[in-house]
N, C-alpha and C positions, 0 to 999 in steps of 0.2 A: 504494500500500500504506500503510495507516495504522499509525502507531507505537503499540505497546501502552503503557498508562500505567505509570509507574515503580512498581516493587514496593517496598513499605516493608520495612525490615529485619525479620528474625525477632525476636519478642519476646525480651528478655533473660532469662537464668536468674537469678533473684533469690536472694541469700544474706544471712544475718544475720552480724554479726561481721566479722572481718577478711576482706579479699578473698583468695581462695585463691592468686592470683598473687603475693601479698605474703608468704606464709608462708615460714618457714625451711624448708630442704630436708627435714629430718627430719619436720616437721609435715605437709608436703605429701605425703611418701611414706606417712605413716600413713593418709592419706585416699584412697590410690590402690591399684588392683589392677594389678600388672605381670605380663604373661605374655610368653612367648617362642615364636617359631615360625619357619616358613619362608615366604618370599614369593617370587613370581616377579618377574622383571625383570632388568635389567642387573647386572653385577657380576663376570663372569668365570667361569672353570671351577670355582672352589671356592665359588661363591655360595650354593648350596643344600645344601652338605654338612653344615651345622650349623644350629641354631636361632638365627640371628643377628637376626631381626626382633624388634622390641620393640613391644608393645601396652600402652598405658597407658589406664586408665579412672579418672577422678576420681569416686569413688562418690557424694559428696553432690550432684553436679550432673549426672552422666552424661556429661560431656564425655570424648570418646575421641580418641586419636591413634595413629598407627602410624609407626614409623621403620624402614625396611628397605633404605635405599639404600646402606648401607656393608657391607663384608664382615665387619667385626668387631662382635660383640654389644656390646662396651664403647663403641665409637663410636656405634652406634645408640642405646644408652641415653642418652648425653650429648645427642644430637640430640633424642631423644624427650622428655626432661624439659624442655628449652628450648622445644620446640614446644608442649608441654602448657601451660606458663606463658603463652605468647603467645596460645594459643587461649582460655584462661581469661580473660586480660586483655580479649580482644575480645568474648566472649560472656556473661560473668557480670557482674552488676551488684549493687552495694549500694545500698540506699535511703539517700539523703542529703538533708539540708535545706540548700539552697544559700544561704539567708539567714544561716545560722549556721555555715557550713562553714569549717573551718580546715584548710589543707593539712597533710599528714603531715610528720613530722620528715625523712623521706627527701626529700620534695619540697622542703622548705625548705633542706636541706643541698645540693641540686643547683641551686637557683635562685640566680642572680646578677643582682640588679636585676630587670629584666623579661625576662631570658633564662633558658633552662633548657638546660644542657649535658649531654648524655648520648649516647654512641655506641649505636646500635641493637644492637650485639653485646655490650654490657656487661650484666652480671647485673642491674643496676638498671633496665634498660629495661622489662621486663614489668611490674613493680610501678608504675612511673611511668605507663606506658600505661594500666594498669587504673584508676589514680586519675583520669587525664585523661578516660577514657571514662565513668567514673561521673559526673563533673561535667557533661560534654557532654550525656549522655543525661538527667540530672536537669534540665538547663536546656533541654530539649526541642530539642536540636540547635543551639542558639544558641552558636556557637563563640566569638564575641566576648564574650558574657556569661560563658561558661565561663572564658575566658582571664582576665577581670577577677577572677573568683572565685578563680582559682589564682594570681593575682599575676604573670602573665607577659603578653607581648604576644600578640595573635591570631596573628601570623605564626609565633611560636615554638611555639604550641600546634598550629597546622596542620602545621608541620614535624615535630613529634613524632609526630603521628598518621599523617602521610604515610609515615613509615618502615615502617609495617606496612600492606601493601596491603589486608588484610582489614578492619582498623579504618578505614582511609580510605574503603573502599567502604561500610562500615556507616554512617559519618557522612554520606556523600553520599546514600545511600538515605533516611536519616531526614530530611535537609534537603529533598530533592526531594519527598518525600511530604508535607511541610508546605507546599510551594509556594515554597520558597526555592531559590536557585541552588546548584548543586553547587560544592564547592571545586575550585580548579584544581590540577592535578598539578604 
């Protein structure tokens, strides 16, 4: 049986201005449509008695997510907004010039020498991931070159991207489509 050729990543959704994953909460909410409903699945006897599922749609990009795994609408809202920021960080790109690129104030505040410390559960993670993905894709999947542009080591950049499985898969698809080896997990 022959192996099918690797599939390149989906083309990114391009935006002008600040990356939506980097927006303040109120600014991001202004760009989104939020609806509530009922969804099937686990959750116990009171699972579908209320509209606890949260659907978010980022209107400028069309990126959508659903959070329905919790019994509480409030818990699902918190999960949904976090999930939306991560999906935006993975799939939305800003056009940047890597020759004149200067890392953001947030990036510089988190960078310590050639290291970048951030817990993937921290609120700063989605904006940092978005910035890293912008540079990696602008550098045509050259992770080493992107790390140099961002002022951190390649291993630190790979570690940041690896924290989000969707971003890690996207980078590896881009690398393999260019004929480069995939990054190790």
